[in-house]
Residue frames as a rotation matrix with the C-alpha (Angstrom) as fourth column:
MET 1
0.829 0.518 -0.209 -7.70
-0.549 0.825 -0.131 26.05
0.105 0.224 0.969 34.48
THR 2
0.048 -0.862 0.504 -5.30
-0.572 0.390 0.721 23.26
-0.819 -0.323 -0.475 35.34
ALA 3
-0.619 -0.347 -0.704 -3.95
-0.784 0.316 0.534 20.91
0.037 0.883 -0.467 32.74
TRP 4
-0.936 0.291 0.197 -6.13
0.237 0.937 -0.258 18.05
-0.260 -0.195 -0.946 34.13
LEU 5
-0.031 0.964 -0.263 -9.29
0.130 -0.257 -0.958 20.02
-0.991 -0.064 -0.117 33.70
VAL 6
-0.035 -0.040 -0.999 -8.32
-0.913 -0.405 0.048 20.81
-0.406 0.913 -0.023 30.02
ILE 7
-0.911 -0.263 -0.318 -7.61
-0.377 0.846 0.378 17.14
0.170 0.464 -0.869 29.31
LEU 8
-0.672 0.727 0.143 -10.91
0.374 0.499 -0.781 16.20
-0.639 -0.472 -0.608 31.01
ALA 9
0.114 0.733 -0.670 -12.91
-0.302 -0.617 -0.727 18.80
-0.946 0.285 0.151 28.96
ILE 10
-0.338 -0.299 -0.892 -11.23
-0.939 0.042 0.342 17.68
-0.065 0.953 -0.295 25.66
GLY 11
-0.991 -0.136 -0.011 -11.89
-0.136 0.990 0.032 14.09
0.006 0.033 -0.999 26.45
LEU 12
-0.383 0.922 0.051 -15.55
0.353 0.198 -0.915 14.63
-0.854 -0.332 -0.401 27.29
GLY 13
0.104 0.364 -0.925 -15.97
-0.645 -0.684 -0.342 16.84
-0.757 0.632 0.164 24.23
SER 14
-0.656 -0.430 -0.620 -14.42
-0.752 0.448 0.484 14.16
0.069 0.784 -0.617 21.98
PHE 15
-0.917 0.360 0.175 -16.50
0.296 0.904 -0.309 11.39
-0.269 -0.232 -0.935 23.51
ALA 16
-0.086 0.945 -0.314 -19.70
0.054 -0.311 -0.949 13.51
-0.995 -0.099 -0.024 23.06
PHE 17
-0.036 0.047 -0.998 -18.91
-0.896 -0.444 0.011 14.18
-0.443 0.895 0.058 19.40
ARG 18
-0.857 -0.313 -0.410 -18.29
-0.469 0.804 0.366 10.47
0.215 0.506 -0.835 18.68
ALA 19
-0.814 0.569 0.117 -21.25
0.394 0.688 -0.609 9.26
-0.427 -0.450 -0.784 20.64
SER 20
-0.236 0.784 -0.575 -23.61
-0.469 -0.610 -0.639 11.70
-0.851 0.119 0.511 18.99
MET 21
-0.574 -0.068 -0.816 -23.30
-0.802 0.247 0.543 9.77
0.165 0.967 -0.197 15.71
PHE 22
-0.893 0.225 -0.389 -24.68
0.265 0.963 -0.050 6.61
0.363 -0.147 -0.920 17.47
VAL 23
-0.595 0.702 -0.392 -27.35
0.350 -0.212 -0.912 8.51
-0.724 -0.680 -0.120 19.41
LEU 24
-0.243 0.549 -0.800 -28.63
-0.577 -0.744 -0.336 10.47
-0.780 0.380 0.498 16.41
LEU 25
-0.231 0.117 -0.966 -28.39
-0.938 0.237 0.253 7.86
0.258 0.964 0.055 13.68
SER 26
-0.866 -0.206 0.456 -29.02
-0.361 0.888 -0.285 4.64
-0.346 -0.411 -0.843 15.72
ASP 27
-0.094 0.924 0.371 -32.73
-0.009 0.372 -0.928 4.38
-0.995 -0.091 -0.027 14.51
ARG 28
0.515 0.265 -0.815 -31.86
-0.763 -0.292 -0.577 4.85
-0.391 0.919 0.051 10.82
GLU 29
0.611 -0.336 0.717 -30.72
0.500 0.866 -0.020 2.14
-0.614 0.371 0.697 8.31
LEU 30
-0.302 -0.825 -0.477 -27.64
-0.128 -0.461 0.878 2.81
-0.945 0.326 0.034 6.29
PRO 31
0.389 0.432 -0.813 -28.16
-0.835 -0.207 -0.510 3.37
-0.389 0.878 0.280 2.51
ALA 32
0.924 0.058 0.378 -27.70
0.075 0.941 -0.329 0.40
-0.375 0.333 0.865 0.28
TRP 33
0.751 -0.659 0.034 -24.61
-0.010 -0.062 -0.998 1.87
0.660 0.749 -0.053 -1.46
THR 34
0.235 -0.671 0.703 -22.73
-0.939 -0.344 -0.014 1.79
0.251 -0.657 -0.711 1.84
ALA 35
0.883 0.286 0.372 -23.03
-0.410 0.856 0.315 -1.99
-0.228 -0.431 0.873 2.20
THR 36
0.787 -0.617 -0.008 -20.08
0.447 0.579 -0.682 -3.04
0.425 0.533 0.732 0.07
PRO 37
0.032 -0.848 0.529 -17.53
-0.245 -0.520 -0.818 -0.41
0.969 -0.104 -0.224 1.40
MET 38
0.369 0.093 0.925 -18.55
-0.924 -0.070 0.376 -1.34
0.099 -0.993 0.060 5.08
THR 39
0.982 -0.031 0.184 -17.72
-0.007 0.980 0.200 -4.99
-0.187 -0.198 0.962 4.49
LEU 40
0.530 -0.843 0.088 -14.18
0.476 0.210 -0.854 -3.94
0.701 0.495 0.513 3.48
VAL 41
0.584 -0.279 0.762 -13.49
-0.554 -0.823 0.123 -1.87
0.593 -0.494 -0.636 6.55
ALA 42
0.813 -0.230 0.535 -12.43
-0.383 0.481 0.788 -4.75
-0.439 -0.846 0.303 8.94
PRO 43
0.729 -0.593 0.342 -10.08
0.670 0.721 -0.177 -6.46
-0.142 0.357 0.923 6.46
ALA 44
0.449 -0.550 0.704 -8.51
0.284 -0.659 -0.696 -3.14
0.847 0.513 -0.140 5.53
ALA 45
0.603 -0.269 0.751 -7.88
-0.748 -0.518 0.415 -2.24
0.278 -0.812 -0.514 9.23
ILE 46
0.827 -0.342 0.446 -6.42
0.004 0.797 0.604 -5.79
-0.562 -0.497 0.661 9.94
ALA 47
0.621 -0.582 0.526 -4.20
0.758 0.272 -0.593 -5.52
0.202 0.766 0.610 6.87
ALA 48
0.505 -0.395 0.767 -2.99
-0.196 -0.918 -0.344 -2.03
0.841 0.024 -0.541 7.98
PHE 49
0.712 -0.194 0.674 -2.16
-0.694 -0.053 0.718 -3.25
-0.104 -0.980 -0.173 11.48
VAL 50
0.783 -0.406 0.471 -0.40
0.334 0.914 0.232 -6.38
-0.525 -0.024 0.851 10.31
ALA 51
0.619 -0.542 0.568 1.56
0.546 -0.222 -0.807 -4.47
0.564 0.810 0.159 7.63
SER 52
0.530 -0.430 0.731 2.82
-0.566 -0.821 -0.073 -1.89
0.632 -0.375 -0.679 10.22
MET 53
0.718 -0.310 0.623 3.84
-0.512 0.371 0.775 -4.58
-0.471 -0.875 0.108 12.61
VAL 54
0.696 -0.414 0.587 5.58
0.507 0.862 0.005 -6.75
-0.508 0.294 0.810 10.02
LEU 55
0.481 -0.468 0.741 7.23
0.768 -0.182 -0.614 -4.13
0.422 0.865 0.271 7.80
THR 56
0.377 -0.378 0.846 8.47
-0.328 -0.908 -0.260 -1.76
0.866 -0.180 -0.466 10.44
HIS 57
0.416 -0.277 -0.866 10.71
0.829 0.507 0.236 -1.92
0.374 -0.816 0.441 13.52
GLU 58
-0.102 -0.384 -0.918 11.29
0.767 -0.618 0.173 1.02
-0.633 -0.686 0.357 15.89
GLY 59
0.463 0.451 -0.763 9.80
0.024 -0.867 -0.498 3.40
-0.886 0.213 -0.412 13.32
ARG 60
-0.342 -0.671 -0.658 12.02
-0.768 -0.204 0.607 2.24
-0.541 0.713 -0.446 10.44
SER 61
0.679 0.540 -0.497 11.15
-0.732 0.551 -0.401 0.15
0.057 0.636 0.770 7.41
ARG 62
-0.466 -0.761 0.452 12.52
-0.727 0.620 0.295 -3.46
-0.505 -0.191 -0.842 7.39
LEU 63
-0.339 0.246 -0.908 12.10
-0.713 0.563 0.419 -6.62
0.614 0.789 -0.015 5.52
PRO 64
0.671 0.527 0.521 10.08
-0.740 0.434 0.514 -9.37
0.045 -0.731 0.681 7.33
VAL 65
-0.515 -0.823 0.238 12.12
-0.849 0.528 -0.014 -12.19
-0.114 -0.210 -0.971 8.79
ALA 66
-0.824 0.062 -0.563 11.47
-0.235 0.867 0.439 -15.98
0.515 0.494 -0.700 8.19
PRO 67
-0.832 0.516 -0.205 9.12
0.508 0.559 -0.655 -16.72
-0.223 -0.649 -0.727 11.08
GLU 68
-0.315 0.737 -0.598 6.82
-0.271 -0.673 -0.688 -13.81
-0.910 -0.054 0.412 10.10
LEU 69
-0.483 0.143 -0.864 6.80
-0.875 -0.099 0.473 -14.85
-0.018 0.985 0.173 6.43
VAL 70
-0.910 0.088 -0.405 5.96
0.046 0.993 0.112 -18.44
0.412 0.084 -0.907 7.35
ALA 71
-0.640 0.710 -0.294 3.15
0.419 0.001 -0.908 -17.29
-0.644 -0.705 -0.298 9.69
MET 72
-0.296 0.539 -0.788 1.76
-0.647 -0.720 -0.250 -14.87
-0.703 0.436 0.562 7.04
ALA 73
-0.700 0.016 -0.714 1.80
-0.628 0.463 0.626 -17.70
0.341 0.886 -0.314 4.45
ALA 74
-0.868 0.415 -0.273 -0.05
0.483 0.833 -0.269 -20.05
0.116 -0.365 -0.924 6.82
GLY 75
-0.479 0.696 -0.536 -2.58
0.190 -0.513 -0.837 -17.40
-0.857 -0.502 0.113 7.63
PHE 76
-0.511 0.162 -0.844 -3.06
-0.779 -0.502 0.375 -16.59
-0.363 0.850 0.382 4.04
VAL 77
-0.849 0.118 -0.515 -3.81
-0.194 0.837 0.512 -20.20
0.492 0.534 -0.687 3.16
VAL 78
-0.729 0.592 -0.342 -6.24
0.640 0.415 -0.646 -20.62
-0.240 -0.691 -0.682 6.08
VAL 79
-0.398 0.653 -0.644 -8.15
-0.122 -0.733 -0.669 -17.48
-0.909 -0.188 0.372 5.30
ARG 80
-0.540 0.185 -0.821 -8.48
-0.841 -0.132 0.524 -18.38
-0.011 0.974 0.227 1.63
ARG 81
-0.829 0.236 -0.506 -9.69
0.079 0.947 0.312 -21.85
0.553 0.219 -0.804 2.48
THR 82
-0.546 0.627 -0.556 -12.08
0.837 0.375 -0.399 -20.96
-0.042 -0.682 -0.730 5.28
GLY 83
-0.090 0.465 0.881 -12.86
0.385 -0.799 0.462 -17.25
0.919 0.381 -0.107 4.65
ASN 84
0.861 0.444 -0.246 -12.56
0.361 -0.194 0.912 -16.68
0.357 -0.875 -0.328 8.44
VAL 85
0.237 -0.817 0.526 -9.96
-0.375 -0.576 -0.726 -14.27
0.896 -0.026 -0.443 9.83
MET 86
0.492 -0.059 0.868 -10.18
-0.862 0.104 0.496 -15.77
-0.120 -0.993 0.000 13.31
HIS 87
0.950 -0.119 0.290 -9.13
0.149 0.985 -0.083 -19.11
-0.276 0.122 0.954 11.92
ALA 88
0.593 -0.752 0.289 -6.17
0.256 -0.164 -0.953 -17.48
0.763 0.639 0.096 10.31
ILE 89
0.184 -0.446 0.876 -5.14
-0.788 -0.600 -0.140 -15.86
0.588 -0.664 -0.462 13.60
MET 90
0.703 0.123 0.701 -5.64
-0.595 0.641 0.484 -19.17
-0.390 -0.757 0.524 15.47
VAL 91
0.867 -0.422 0.266 -3.31
0.496 0.785 -0.371 -20.90
-0.052 0.454 0.890 12.96
GLY 92
0.562 -0.662 0.496 -0.84
0.116 -0.530 -0.840 -18.03
0.819 0.529 -0.221 12.27
LEU 93
0.550 -0.336 0.765 0.10
-0.806 -0.454 0.380 -17.31
0.220 -0.825 -0.520 15.90
PRO 94
0.723 -0.275 0.633 1.16
-0.195 0.798 0.570 -20.91
-0.662 -0.536 0.523 16.74
VAL 95
0.764 -0.448 0.464 3.00
0.622 0.319 -0.715 -21.17
0.173 0.835 0.522 13.39
PHE 96
0.541 -0.590 0.599 4.85
-0.200 -0.783 -0.589 -18.04
0.817 0.199 -0.542 14.23
TRP 97
0.653 -0.284 0.702 5.74
-0.729 0.015 0.684 -19.21
-0.205 -0.959 -0.197 17.72
VAL 98
0.723 -0.356 0.592 7.08
0.255 0.934 0.250 -22.50
-0.642 -0.030 0.766 16.46
ALA 99
0.670 -0.509 0.540 8.98
0.570 -0.112 -0.814 -20.92
0.475 0.853 0.215 13.57
SER 100
0.603 -0.500 0.622 10.52
-0.491 -0.847 -0.204 -18.49
0.628 -0.182 -0.756 15.96
LEU 101
0.660 -0.353 0.663 11.75
-0.483 0.477 0.735 -21.25
-0.576 -0.805 0.144 18.18
VAL 102
0.731 -0.332 0.596 13.13
0.558 0.794 -0.242 -23.11
-0.393 0.509 0.765 15.26
ALA 103
0.711 -0.389 0.585 14.89
0.343 -0.535 -0.772 -20.14
0.614 0.750 -0.248 13.64
């Protein structure tokens, strides 16, 4: 076998394994006790991505710089007032860009 055939076989196997959950469980409803944890998955994932982008640089820990802190504060205020993460992104990015130009 060549390396490309091995990569293709692994990719297809991985896809089949992940797709099987949707195919086998798509007609079932999730139990009630999973409702609360499922609502916390998206905010936890976004927090993990943002923290890794803000608190690391080239694989090393670092403190956030002023434009990032200002944008995070603006996003925090917006998400607390509206409850919508998309609004926080729509406000936080322009605030970051302007703060980066000023700094």
